[in-house]
Each structure stands twice: as C-alpha cells, then as structure tokens.
C-alpha positions as CSV (number, residue, x, y, z in Angstrom):
1,M,-26.4,-13.7,-2.0
2,K,-23.9,-15.5,-4.3
3,I,-20.3,-14.2,-4.6
4,L,-17.7,-14.9,-7.2
5,I,-14.1,-14.1,-6.4
6,V,-11.8,-13.9,-9.4
7,G,-8.3,-14.7,-8.3
8,G,-7.5,-17.1,-5.5
9,G,-4.3,-15.5,-4.3
10,N,-3.6,-14.0,-0.8
11,M,-6.3,-11.3,-0.9
12,G,-8.9,-13.4,-2.7
13,L,-8.4,-16.2,-0.2
14,T,-8.5,-13.7,2.7
15,F,-11.9,-12.4,1.5
16,A,-13.3,-15.9,1.0
17,K,-12.3,-17.0,4.5
18,G,-13.5,-13.7,6.1
19,F,-17.0,-14.0,4.5
20,L,-17.3,-17.6,5.5
21,K,-16.1,-17.0,9.1
22,T,-18.7,-14.3,9.7
23,H,-21.4,-16.4,8.0
24,I,-22.1,-13.6,5.5
25,V,-22.1,-16.2,2.7
26,S,-22.3,-20.0,2.7
27,K,-19.8,-22.4,1.0
28,E,-22.6,-23.2,-1.5
29,N,-22.8,-19.6,-2.5
30,M,-19.1,-19.0,-2.7
31,L,-17.5,-19.3,-6.2
32,I,-13.8,-18.8,-7.0
33,L,-12.2,-18.5,-10.4
34,E,-8.5,-19.4,-10.4
35,K,-6.7,-19.8,-13.7
36,S,-3.6,-21.5,-12.2
37,P,-4.2,-25.3,-12.1
38,E,-1.9,-25.6,-9.1
39,K,-3.6,-22.9,-7.1
40,A,-7.0,-24.3,-8.0
41,V,-6.1,-27.7,-6.7
42,Q,-4.9,-26.1,-3.4
43,L,-8.1,-24.1,-3.1
44,R,-10.3,-27.1,-3.6
45,K,-8.5,-28.9,-0.7
46,L,-9.5,-26.0,1.6
47,D,-13.2,-26.6,0.9
48,I,-14.2,-23.0,0.9
49,G,-16.6,-23.0,-2.1
50,T,-16.8,-24.1,-5.7
51,V,-13.5,-23.5,-7.5
52,Y,-13.4,-23.1,-11.3
53,G,-10.4,-23.1,-13.6
54,E,-12.2,-21.4,-16.6
55,A,-14.8,-18.7,-17.1
56,G,-18.3,-19.9,-17.8
57,D,-22.1,-19.3,-17.5
58,Y,-21.8,-19.7,-13.7
59,I,-20.4,-16.1,-13.6
60,K,-23.9,-14.8,-14.5
61,S,-25.3,-16.3,-11.3
62,A,-23.2,-14.2,-9.0
63,D,-24.7,-11.1,-7.3
64,L,-21.2,-9.7,-6.6
65,V,-18.1,-10.3,-8.6
66,I,-14.8,-9.5,-6.8
67,L,-11.7,-8.8,-8.9
68,A,-8.8,-9.9,-6.8
69,V,-6.0,-10.4,-9.4
70,K,-2.8,-8.5,-9.9
71,P,-3.2,-5.3,-12.0
72,Q,-0.8,-6.6,-14.7
73,D,-3.3,-9.5,-15.3
74,I,-6.3,-7.3,-16.1
75,N,-6.1,-7.4,-19.9
76,G,-6.4,-11.1,-20.1
77,L,-8.9,-11.2,-17.3
78,F,-11.4,-8.7,-18.8
79,S,-11.5,-10.5,-22.1
80,I,-12.2,-13.8,-20.4
81,I,-15.0,-12.8,-18.1
82,E,-16.6,-9.9,-20.1
83,P,-19.0,-12.2,-22.1
84,Y,-20.5,-13.5,-18.8
85,I,-20.9,-10.2,-16.9
86,D,-24.5,-9.0,-16.4
87,A,-25.2,-5.2,-16.1
88,Q,-27.0,-5.7,-12.8
89,Q,-24.0,-7.4,-11.1
90,V,-22.0,-5.4,-8.7
91,I,-18.2,-5.4,-9.5
92,L,-15.9,-5.0,-6.5
93,S,-12.3,-4.4,-7.5
94,I,-9.4,-4.6,-5.0
95,M,-6.8,-4.2,-7.8
96,A,-4.3,-1.5,-7.1
97,G,-4.1,1.3,-9.6
98,V,-7.0,0.2,-11.8
99,K,-9.6,3.0,-12.2
100,M,-13.4,2.4,-12.1
101,E,-13.6,3.9,-15.5
102,T,-11.3,1.3,-17.0
103,I,-13.3,-1.5,-15.3
104,A,-16.6,-0.2,-16.5
105,S,-15.5,0.2,-20.1
106,Q,-13.9,-3.2,-20.3
107,L,-16.7,-5.1,-18.6
108,G,-19.7,-3.1,-19.8
109,S,-20.9,-2.6,-16.2
110,E,-21.9,0.6,-14.4
111,K,-22.0,-0.8,-10.9
112,I,-18.4,-0.6,-9.9
113,I,-16.9,-0.4,-6.3
114,R,-13.2,0.1,-5.9
115,A,-11.5,-0.8,-2.6
116,M,-8.0,-0.7,-1.1
117,P,-7.6,-3.3,1.7
118,N,-4.3,-3.8,3.4
119,L,-2.2,-6.8,4.6
120,P,-3.7,-7.2,8.2
121,A,-7.0,-8.1,6.5
122,Q,-5.5,-11.6,6.5
123,I,-6.0,-11.8,10.2
124,G,-9.3,-9.8,10.4
125,S,-7.6,-6.6,11.4
126,G,-7.4,-4.9,8.0
127,M,-8.2,-1.3,7.0
128,T,-10.1,-0.8,3.8
129,V,-11.1,2.4,2.0
130,F,-13.6,2.1,-0.8
131,T,-15.6,4.2,-3.2
132,S,-18.2,3.6,-5.9
133,S,-19.8,4.7,-9.1
134,E,-23.1,6.5,-9.0
135,A,-25.0,3.4,-10.3
136,V,-24.4,1.5,-7.1
137,T,-27.4,1.7,-4.8
138,R,-27.2,2.5,-1.1
139,I,-28.3,-1.0,-0.3
140,E,-25.6,-2.5,-2.4
141,L,-23.0,-0.2,-0.7
142,V,-24.1,-1.4,2.7
143,M,-23.9,-5.0,1.6
144,V,-20.3,-4.5,0.3
145,Q,-19.3,-2.6,3.4
146,N,-20.5,-5.5,5.6
147,L,-18.4,-7.8,3.5
148,L,-15.3,-5.6,3.8
149,N,-15.8,-5.3,7.6
150,S,-15.5,-9.1,7.8
151,T,-11.7,-8.5,7.3
152,G,-11.4,-5.5,9.7
153,K,-12.7,-1.9,9.4
154,S,-13.6,0.2,6.4
155,I,-14.2,3.9,5.3
156,Y,-16.3,5.1,2.4
157,K,-15.1,8.1,0.4
158,D,-16.9,9.9,-2.4
159,S,-13.8,10.6,-4.4
160,E,-11.8,7.9,-6.2
161,E,-8.7,10.0,-5.7
162,M,-8.9,9.0,-2.0
163,I,-8.2,5.4,-2.9
164,D,-4.7,6.6,-4.0
165,A,-4.4,8.4,-0.6
166,S,-5.4,5.3,1.3
167,T,-2.8,3.3,-0.7
168,A,-0.1,5.6,0.7
169,I,-1.5,5.6,4.2
170,S,-3.0,2.2,5.1
171,G,-2.0,0.2,2.1
172,S,1.7,0.8,2.6
173,G,1.2,1.6,6.3
174,P,2.0,-1.8,7.7
175,A,5.5,-1.6,6.1
176,Y,6.1,1.7,7.9
177,V,5.2,0.1,11.2
178,F,7.5,-2.9,10.5
179,F,10.3,-0.5,9.6
180,F,10.0,1.3,13.0
181,M,9.7,-2.0,14.8
182,Q,12.8,-3.4,13.1
183,S,14.7,-0.2,14.0
184,L,13.8,-0.6,17.7
185,I,14.8,-4.3,17.5
186,E,18.2,-3.3,16.2
187,A,18.6,-0.7,18.8
188,A,17.8,-3.2,21.6
189,K,20.3,-5.7,20.2
190,G,22.9,-3.0,20.2
191,M,22.3,-2.4,23.9
192,G,22.9,-6.1,24.7
193,F,19.6,-7.9,24.3
194,S,19.4,-11.1,22.4
195,Q,17.4,-11.3,19.1
196,S,14.4,-13.0,20.8
197,E,14.5,-10.6,23.8
198,A,14.7,-7.6,21.4
199,E,11.7,-8.8,19.5
200,L,9.7,-9.5,22.6
201,L,10.5,-6.0,24.0
202,T,9.5,-4.4,20.7
203,F,6.4,-6.4,19.8
204,Q,4.9,-6.1,23.3
205,T,5.7,-2.4,23.4
206,F,3.9,-1.8,20.1
207,R,1.0,-4.0,21.1
208,G,0.6,-2.3,24.4
209,A,0.8,1.2,22.9
210,V,-1.9,0.4,20.3
211,E,-4.2,-1.0,23.0
212,L,-3.8,2.2,25.1
213,V,-4.8,4.3,22.1
214,N,-7.7,2.0,21.3
215,K,-9.1,1.9,24.8
216,N,-8.7,5.6,25.7
217,D,-9.9,8.9,24.0
218,I,-6.5,10.5,24.2
219,S,-4.4,11.8,21.3
220,C,-1.0,10.4,20.4
221,E,0.5,13.7,21.3
222,D,-1.0,13.5,24.7
223,W,0.3,10.0,25.2
224,I,3.8,11.1,24.3
225,N,3.6,13.8,26.9
226,K,2.4,11.2,29.5
227,V,5.4,9.0,28.8
228,S,7.8,11.9,28.8
229,S,9.1,13.6,31.9
230,R,11.3,16.7,32.1
231,G,14.9,15.8,31.9
232,G,14.0,12.1,31.4
233,T,15.0,9.4,28.9
234,T,12.0,9.9,26.6
235,E,12.7,13.6,26.4
236,A,16.3,12.9,25.5
237,A,15.2,10.6,22.7
238,F,12.7,13.0,21.3
239,S,15.3,15.8,21.4
240,K,17.4,13.8,19.0
241,L,14.4,13.0,16.8
242,K,13.5,16.7,16.6
243,Q,17.1,17.6,15.6
244,S,16.9,15.2,12.7
245,D,13.4,16.5,11.8
246,I,12.2,12.9,11.6
247,S,8.5,13.8,11.5
248,T,8.8,16.0,8.5
249,K,11.0,13.5,6.7
250,F,8.5,10.7,7.4
251,Q,5.6,12.7,6.1
252,L,7.6,13.5,2.9
253,A,8.2,9.8,2.5
254,V,4.5,9.0,2.8
255,N,3.6,11.7,0.3
256,Q,6.1,10.2,-2.1
257,A,4.1,7.0,-1.8
258,L,1.0,9.0,-2.7
259,V,2.8,10.4,-5.8
260,R,3.6,6.9,-6.9
261,A,0.1,5.7,-6.2
262,K,-1.3,8.4,-8.5
263,E,1.3,7.5,-11.2
264,L,0.1,3.8,-11.1
265,S,-3.5,4.9,-11.2
266,E,-2.9,6.9,-14.3
267,I,-1.3,3.9,-16.0
268,G,-4.4,1.9,-14.9
C-alpha cells in the first residue's frame, strides 16, 4: 500500500511516524507533499519517505491520500491536487470543519473518510473518531482504522455529525485536562509546595488515577466513592464543588465547544 500525506505539519508528521513505527507502510511507499520549502527540507532530513514540494503524477500512484492541512488552506490545496486524483483512491481528511461533501465535490472523489484525531496522537496515545461515505468499502475502512490505531485508539460512527461531537469531547479534551491539572498545581503552590513539587504531585496523581480506571472495571463515580470517606477531606472538597455546580457548568462549556464545532462545519 502506498500512502500520500498532503501537509507535513504536526499531524501529518505524527501520522507518518506512526505508520512507519508500526510497519504498516515502508519508507519507500510513504509520500509527503509539503508546499513550504523550509518544512520540506526539514522533512527530508528525517528520512521518513519521499518528500515533494509540488503536486505531480506521483499522486496517482497513492492508494490512500491523507489531507492533513489547515482548513483555511483547502481552496488552494484542492485546485492543486484535483487534476491528479483518481476516483478509486481513498481520501482521508483530518481537516477540522471540512465536510465530506465539500471534499467530494472539489476533488471529484466518492471514497471519502473524515477523521478527528487529537493531540496525544503525537505520542501514540491519541483518540480518533472517524466516519465515511457510502462508496468506501469495508476492507478500505478496516485498512484506515488500522492506520488510525497506529496513533492510539479509534471509534467509527455512521453519522458525520458525530465528528463535531468528537471535536468537542476528545479533540478539545486534552485542553480540559490541562486546565484541571493547572488548577491543581496552583492550589498546591498556594499550600506551600514549590513549582516542581506541585507539578510532580499533580502529574503523578493524574497518571495514577487514569491507570486505576484503565486496569479496573469500575466507574468514575465508584472511584470517587472509594476515595471519599464520611466527614473526610475529599467529601469536604466535593461539598464545595457541588455548591458551585461545577459539573453542570463544565458540561455546558463542553456543549459550547460542540456549538462552535457545528458552526465551523457549516462554514466548511
């Protein structure tokens, strides 16, 4: 299988490295199109495949074309690669907010897969939700899911609307986690811990909590109850959180992210 990644930025590079690391594709079958001369030079130094600076007939040789550019760059991108796109090629887009209908009409292709990966994909711990047009075969879907899983885990959904939902949950999700981590760090510093101590306390606590969830079939609510004891410190903290209705406010915030994701999708 030959893969072309259009865009050698963070996510494009993440996918290329993930595919090579898991031996899904060889360097000989990895093609990258990067318009920026500076980035192209840097990519060539990494020796992760053949890097091109301009579109050409080589695009036709790819079984899978991955669109990994910023949404604002799509107009120029489509006009450049459209002449070289074959109807039998599978197009995988990780461009936020750009609908499959737009991609199909601009590239003249019916085999479209749209995916929303997140930042931890860079370290092989990503979460990706993806969907596809009806023209994509089951074999092609399995092939793409194996590729996506090289950067973490993935979920397939029938509805393209769920891509917007995944943007609000897992796409923006790391930022939510970082926010709570930073809040805990600031609280620790306020209690007298140094910056490095506060970070260690926080990072290890989050890491340990996630490991507990991953290694046991117990809900988050049950874990909270296990940590809490009547009249104890955790109960005191949660009493304050409930007074502020933090859970409802946080859910409202996440739903606002969904609203914005839908707005961006309409633009795309």
